C-alpha positions in Angstrom: 17.1 108.4 -186.2 20.6 109.1 -187.3 20.9 105.4 -188.2 17.8 105.7 -190.4 19.2 108.8 -192.0 22.5 107.1 -192.8 20.7 104.2 -194.3 18.5 106.5 -196.4 21.5 108.5 -197.6 23.4 105.3 -198.5 20.4 103.9 -200.4 20.0 107.2 -202.3 23.7 107.1 -203.2 23.4 103.5 -204.5 20.3 104.4 -206.4 21.9 107.4 -207.9 25.0 105.5 -209.1 22.7 102.8 -210.5 20.6 105.3 -212.5 23.7 107.0 -213.8 25.2 103.7 -215.0 21.9 102.6 -216.7 21.6 105.9 -218.5 25.2 105.6 -219.8 25.0 102.0 -221.1 21.3 101.7 -221.8 21.3 98.3 -220.1 21.9 97.0 -216.6 24.1 94.1 -217.9 26.2 93.2 -220.9 28.2 90.2 -222.2 30.3 89.3 -225.2 31.9 86.2 -226.7 34.2 85.4 -229.5 34.1 82.6 -232.1 36.8 81.3 -234.3 36.9 82.7 -237.8 34.8 81.2 -240.5 35.7 80.9 -244.2 33.2 82.3 -246.6 33.8 81.8 -250.3 31.7 82.7 -253.4 30.5 80.2 -255.9 31.0 80.4 -259.7 28.1 80.4 -262.1 29.2 79.2 -265.5 27.5 77.7 -268.5 29.2 76.2 -271.6 27.8 74.7 -274.8 29.3 72.5 -277.5 29.9 68.9 -278.3 30.9 65.9 -276.2 34.5 66.7 -277.1 34.5 70.5 -276.8 32.7 72.9 -274.4 33.0 76.7 -274.8 31.0 79.8 -273.9 30.7 81.0 -277.5 30.1 78.0 -279.7 29.9 78.1 -283.5 27.0 75.6 -284.3 28.4 74.7 -287.7 26.7 71.4 -287.8 23.3 73.1 -288.0 23.8 74.2 -291.6 22.3 73.1 -294.9 22.7 74.5 -298.4 19.9 74.9 -300.9 17.1 74.3 -298.4 13.6 74.0 -299.9 10.2 73.9 -298.2 10.1 70.8 -296.0 13.8 70.3 -295.8 15.3 70.2 -292.3 18.6 69.8 -290.5 19.0 68.7 -286.9 22.0 68.4 -284.6 22.7 67.9 -280.9 24.0 70.6 -278.6 25.5 69.8 -275.2 24.8 72.3 -272.4 27.2 72.0 -269.4 27.2 73.4 -265.9 30.9 74.2 -265.6 30.5 76.3 -262.5 30.6 75.4 -258.8 26.9 76.0 -257.9 23.6 74.4 -259.2 22.0 76.4 -262.0 18.9 77.0 -264.0 19.5 77.7 -267.7 17.3 78.5 -270.6 17.3 79.6 -274.2 16.3 83.3 -273.9 16.5 84.5 -277.5 17.3 83.7 -281.1 18.5 86.2 -283.7 18.2 85.4 -287.4 20.4 87.3 -289.8 17.9 87.1 -292.6 14.2 86.9 -293.2 14.0 83.2 -293.8 10.8 81.1 -293.2 12.4 78.8 -290.6 10.8 76.8 -287.8 12.8 75.5 -284.8 12.2 72.5 -282.6 14.3 72.1 -279.4 14.0 68.8 -277.5 15.9 67.5 -274.5 17.2 64.0 -275.4 19.0 61.3 -273.4 21.8 60.7 -276.0 23.1 62.0 -279.3 21.6 59.0 -281.0 18.2 60.4 -280.2 19.0 63.4 -282.4 19.8 61.8 -285.7 20.5 63.8 -288.9 17.3 62.5 -290.4 14.0 61.3 -289.0 12.0 62.4 -286.0 13.5 63.3 -282.7 12.7 61.5 -279.4 12.9 63.4 -276.1 11.0 66.1 -274.3 9.9 69.0 -276.5 11.0 72.3 -275.0 10.1 74.6 -277.9 8.4 74.4 -281.3 7.7 77.4 -283.5 9.3 80.2 -285.5 13.1 80.2 -285.2 13.3 84.0 -284.7 11.1 83.9 -281.6 12.5 80.8 -279.9 12.9 80.5 -276.1 12.6 77.7 -273.5 11.6 77.5 -269.8 14.2 77.1 -267.1 16.0 73.7 -266.9 18.0 72.7 -263.9 21.6 71.4 -263.9 23.6 70.2 -261.0 27.3 71.1 -260.6 29.3 69.2 -263.3 26.1 68.0 -265.0 25.2 68.3 -268.7 22.2 67.9 -270.9 21.8 67.3 -274.6 19.4 69.4 -276.6 18.4 68.4 -280.1 17.9 71.5 -282.4 15.9 70.9 -285.6 15.6 73.8 -288.1 13.0 73.3 -290.9 12.3 75.5 -294.0 8.5 76.1 -293.8 8.1 77.8 -297.2 10.4 78.3 -300.1 12.5 81.4 -299.7 13.7 83.8 -302.2 16.6 82.4 -304.3 20.0 82.8 -302.7 18.7 84.0 -299.3 21.2 83.2 -296.6 21.4 83.9 -292.9 22.9 82.8 -289.6 21.2 82.3 -286.3 22.5 83.2 -282.9 21.1 81.3 -279.9 21.5 83.0 -276.5 21.4 81.0 -273.3 21.1 82.5 -269.8 22.1 80.8 -266.5 21.0 81.7 -263.0 21.8 80.2 -259.7 19.2 77.7 -258.5 
């Protein structure tokens, strides 16, 4: 009987130590491992506009000007949009501000080359927007890293305006990571 009692006391002691260790760690086992360090770097989202020779973030679109416009007159010029960042992007024309109350319409088309956006005549390409200049916008367009696209902007005087009216337009583009 003494042998049974010793075995019972030994089992109770082992069980007590096990219960105490489980309550302290919350688990009956644990393990860990280390891995070599990994390099994490951020990408850069950047859009630029301009010509085939010059790309900037704030471009003065001086080619899109015409003096003494009358009803039916138009001017059209290409604008290059570049992904100068390090990540693929979606971009779009989000707004247009017109500094005067001029009756102008805008047509924006994606073209394959500058020759598709001649100073006179109709524009080839995929139409992205057609309507009043002051409410212009386009849907998202994708550009890979280092890629560019040519947009053809056509501004047309819809009705004759008041004599000597003059205004400038600001086109605002937005880029997001794709």
